[in-house]
C-alpha positions in Angstrom: 178.5 283.0 166.2 176.6 281.8 169.4 178.5 278.5 169.0 181.7 280.2 168.8 181.0 282.3 171.9 180.1 279.2 173.7 183.5 277.8 172.7 185.4 280.9 173.8 183.4 280.8 177.1 184.4 277.3 177.8 188.0 277.7 176.9 188.4 280.8 179.1 186.8 279.2 182.2 187.8 275.6 182.2 191.5 276.1 183.1 190.4 278.3 186.1 188.0 275.6 187.2 190.7 272.9 186.8 193.1 275.1 188.9 190.5 275.5 191.6 189.7 271.8 191.7 193.4 271.0 191.8 194.0 273.5 194.5 191.2 272.3 196.7 191.2 268.5 195.9 193.6 267.5 198.7 192.0 269.5 201.5 188.6 268.3 200.2 189.6 264.5 200.3 191.0 265.1 204.0 187.7 266.9 205.1 185.7 263.9 203.5 187.9 261.4 205.2 187.2 263.2 208.5 183.6 263.1 208.1 183.9 259.4 207.3 185.9 258.9 210.5 183.1 260.5 212.4 180.3 258.6 210.6 182.2 255.3 211.2 182.7 256.0 214.9 179.0 256.6 215.4 178.2 253.5 213.4 180.6 251.4 215.3 179.1 252.5 218.6 175.7 251.3 217.5 177.0 247.7 216.9 177.6 245.0 219.5 175.9 242.6 221.6 173.3 245.2 222.5 172.3 247.2 219.5 171.7 250.9 219.9 170.2 253.6 217.6 172.4 256.6 216.6 169.9 258.8 218.4 170.5 257.0 221.6 174.3 257.5 221.2 173.8 261.2 220.5 171.5 261.6 223.4 173.9 260.1 225.9 176.8 262.2 224.6 174.8 265.4 224.7 173.7 264.6 228.3 177.4 264.4 229.4 178.9 267.1 227.3 176.2 269.8 226.9 176.0 271.7 230.3 172.8 273.6 228.9 171.0 270.5 227.8 167.4 270.2 228.9 167.2 266.4 228.2 166.0 264.2 231.1 168.2 261.6 232.6 169.1 258.9 230.0 168.8 255.2 230.5 171.3 253.8 232.8 172.0 250.9 230.4 172.5 253.2 227.5 174.8 255.4 229.6 176.9 252.5 230.6 177.2 251.0 227.1 178.1 254.4 225.4 179.8 256.4 227.9 181.7 253.9 229.9 182.4 251.1 227.3 182.2 251.9 223.7 183.0 255.6 223.5 186.4 255.3 225.2 187.1 252.2 223.2 186.5 254.1 220.0 188.5 257.2 221.1 191.3 254.8 222.1 191.3 253.1 218.7 191.3 256.5 216.9 194.3 257.6 219.1 196.2 254.3 218.4 195.5 254.7 214.7 196.7 258.1 214.5 199.9 257.3 216.5 200.8 254.4 214.3 199.9 255.9 211.0 201.8 259.1 211.8 204.8 257.2 213.0 204.8 255.2 209.9 204.7 258.2 207.7 207.6 259.8 209.7 209.8 256.7 209.6 209.2 256.3 205.8 210.0 259.9 205.2 213.1 260.1 207.4 214.5 256.8 206.3 213.5 257.3 202.6 212.3 253.7 202.6 208.7 252.7 201.9 208.9 249.4 203.8 209.8 250.9 207.1 207.1 250.8 209.9 207.0 252.0 213.4 208.3 249.0 215.0 211.5 249.0 212.9 213.6 250.4 215.8 212.6 247.7 218.4 209.6 249.4 219.9 207.2 246.4 219.8 209.9 244.0 221.1 210.8 246.4 223.9 207.2 247.0 224.9 206.5 243.3 224.7 209.4 242.5 227.2 208.2 245.3 229.5 204.7 243.9 229.5 205.8 240.4 229.9 208.1 241.4 232.9 205.1 243.1 234.5 202.9 240.2 234.0 205.4 237.6 235.3 206.3 239.8 238.2 203.0 241.2 239.4 204.5 242.5 242.6 206.8 244.9 240.6 206.3 248.5 241.7 205.5 249.6 238.3 202.4 248.5 236.2 202.4 246.5 233.0 201.6 249.5 231.0 204.4 251.7 232.6 207.0 248.9 232.0 205.9 248.4 228.4 206.3 252.2 227.8 209.7 252.3 229.6 211.3 249.4 227.7 209.9 250.6 224.3 211.8 253.8 224.7 214.7 251.9 226.1 214.9 249.8 222.9 214.8 252.9 220.6 217.4 254.7 222.7 219.7 251.7 222.5 219.3 251.4 218.8 220.0 255.0 218.4 223.0 254.9 220.6 224.4 251.9 218.8 223.9 253.6 215.4 225.4 256.9 216.3 229.0 257.1 215.4 231.3 260.2 214.6 228.6 262.7 215.2 226.2 261.2 212.7 223.5 258.5 212.6 223.4 256.8 209.2 220.0 255.5 208.3 221.3 252.0 207.3 223.0 251.7 210.7 219.9 252.9 212.6 217.7 250.3 210.8 220.2 247.5 211.5 220.7 248.5 215.1 216.8 248.4 215.4 216.8 244.9 214.0 219.5 243.8 216.4 217.8 245.4 219.5 214.6 244.1 218.5 215.9 240.5 218.2 217.5 240.8 221.6 214.3 242.0 223.3 212.4 239.2 221.5 214.8 236.7 223.0 214.0 238.2 226.4 210.3 237.8 225.8 211.0 234.1 225.0 212.6 233.7 228.4 209.7 235.4 230.1 207.4 233.0 228.4 209.6 230.0 229.4 209.6 230.9 233.1 205.9 232.1 233.3 203.1 230.0 234.8 200.3 229.0 232.7 198.0 231.9 233.5 200.8 234.5 233.1 201.8 232.8 229.7 198.2 233.1 228.4 198.1 236.7 229.4 201.5 237.5 227.7 200.2 235.8 224.5 197.0 237.6 224.7 198.8 241.0 225.2 201.1 240.3 222.2 198.0 240.1 219.9 196.8 243.5 220.8 193.3 244.7 221.7 191.1 247.5 223.3 189.4 245.2 225.8 190.2 247.3 228.8 189.7 250.7 227.3 188.9 253.4 229.7 188.7 257.2 230.0 192.0 257.2 231.9 193.7 255.5 228.9 192.2 258.2 226.6 193.3 261.0 228.9 196.8 259.6 228.9 197.2 259.0 225.2 195.3 261.9 223.7 197.6 264.9 224.9 200.8 263.0 223.9 199.7 261.8 220.5 197.8 265.0 219.4 200.8 267.2 220.5 203.1 265.0 218.6 200.9 265.1 215.7 200.7 268.9 215.4 204.4 269.4 216.0 205.3 266.9 213.3 202.6 268.3 210.9 204.1 271.9 211.5 207.4 270.3 210.3 206.0 268.4 207.4 207.4 270.8 204.7 210.8 270.1 206.1 210.1 266.3 206.0 209.4 266.9 202.2 213.0 268.3 201.9 214.4 265.6 204.1 212.9 263.1 201.8 215.1 264.5 198.9 218.3 263.5 200.8 220.6 265.0 203.4 222.8 266.9 201.1 219.9 268.7 199.4 218.3 269.4 202.9 221.6 271.0 204.0 221.7 273.1 200.9 218.3 274.4 201.6 219.2 275.2 205.2 217.7 272.2 207.0 219.8 270.3 209.6 218.9 266.8 208.7 220.5 265.1 211.8 218.6 267.5 214.2 215.3 267.2 212.3 215.5 263.4 212.1 216.2 263.3 215.9 213.2 265.4 216.7 210.8 263.6 214.4 212.0 260.1 215.5 211.6 261.0 219.2 208.1 262.4 218.7 207.0 259.4 216.5 208.6 257.0 219.0 206.9 258.6 221.9 203.4 258.4 220.3 204.1 254.7 219.3 205.4 253.7 222.8 202.6 255.2 224.7 199.9 253.6 222.2 201.6 250.2 222.1 202.1 250.2 226.0 198.3 250.6 226.3 196.9 248.4 223.5 199.5 245.8 222.8 201.2 245.2 219.4 198.9 245.9 216.5 200.5 245.2 213.1 200.5 246.6 209.7 198.7 250.0 210.4 201.9 252.1 210.3 202.9 250.4 207.1 199.6 250.3 205.3 198.0 253.7 206.0 200.9 256.1 204.8 200.9 254.0 201.5 197.1 254.4 201.1 197.4 258.3 201.8 200.3 258.4 199.3 198.3 256.6 196.5 195.5 259.1 197.1 197.4 262.4 197.5 200.9 261.9 196.5 204.1 262.2 198.5 203.6 265.7 199.9 203.8 265.2 203.7 201.6 268.3 204.4 198.6 266.3 203.2 199.9 262.9 203.6 200.3 263.1 207.4 196.8 264.2 208.3 195.2 261.9 205.7 197.2 258.8 206.9 196.3 259.6 210.5 192.7 259.8 209.7 192.7 256.6 207.7 194.5 254.9 210.6 191.7 255.9 212.9 189.1 254.6 210.4 190.9 251.3 209.9 191.3 250.5 213.5 187.7 251.4 214.2 186.6 249.1 211.5 189.0 246.3 212.6 188.0 246.5 216.3 184.2 246.6 215.4 184.8 243.3 213.4 186.9 241.8 216.2 184.0 242.3 218.8 181.1 241.5 216.6 182.1 238.6 214.1 181.9 235.9 216.7 180.3 235.6 220.0 183.8 236.0 221.6 186.1 238.8 221.0 188.9 238.3 218.5 192.3 240.1 219.4 192.5 243.0 216.9 196.1 242.1 215.9 194.7 239.1 214.2 192.2 241.1 212.1 194.8 243.7 211.1 197.1 241.0 210.0 194.5 239.1 208.0 193.5 242.4 206.3 196.9 243.9 206.0 199.0 241.0 204.3 196.7 240.7 201.2 196.7 244.5 200.9 200.5 244.8 200.9 200.7 241.9 198.5 198.3 243.5 196.1 200.3 246.8 196.5 203.6 245.1 195.8 202.2 243.2 192.7 199.9 245.6 191.0 201.0 249.1 191.9 204.4 248.8 193.5 206.2 251.4 191.4 203.4 254.0 191.6 202.9 253.6 195.2 206.4 253.4 196.3 207.9 255.9 193.9 207.0 258.9 196.0 208.5 257.6 199.2 
């Protein structure tokens, strides 16, 4: 009898426990990823040519952020390293990771194509031309960052204009237009390289490889509002993105205007990517890899995929940037690190888990 009661107790409680675990599994994974992001950010700030302890970092941040702190003045060296160099660099990496991963998830959902990434509409080529133009013509009234941002948006707007016919914007036409516009701007970048002097040419090549070398609080203040606003607006529409992934006809049946929704989401994703790329240069693979990693962990539901992919993007770029500035005695452009790490990952994904990873896209 006791044995039977134990069996009945187990049968009556296990389904409820399983339902609770299943219901809270995805939010729990996102919460754990957020804690991991915070831990990696603190760990990254301890590493570098001058090693710091976590307590030193927390002390500096408390000194600047807590108006009621009773701490004495912190070391000027620690303050310079943490507050003026490493912390803005970490925050810029997190913002860039969010922007690229968020845009990758949006583009893959809108285009229903798992191999689409944020640069598919010519953002990278347009930004590269703008940056090259600013470097070759330093007397221009706009900065390199401003020109990169303007031409990134110009490239996407041109691709969208070319693809828009008869009141509609077919996905295939938009992708092909993006490829064409990207090729044209790449040719313009080649012209800028050809006419540039040696010093300007080196600067163009260095910019194209991406990096957070000149990160500042001004960059963080510029990027954060745009990227975080875009993130929360897109996240609030993530349930519609789930519907959109089923196809335009199904979306119309369920009361969603696919053309309007795609336009809004693409504009927000493009804006986030353009402002990030104009500040940091071209950083490859992040927008393609992170949505796939999130999809493998949580499935294709964009309500959970978007926040997890954004967090993973921040973690990945912090890790790559830390490796870029600590592996050698000179700093490696982060675009090299992300490409070295990203290509084998995608090859593994295609060979071993291609159907499961791409099936939900």
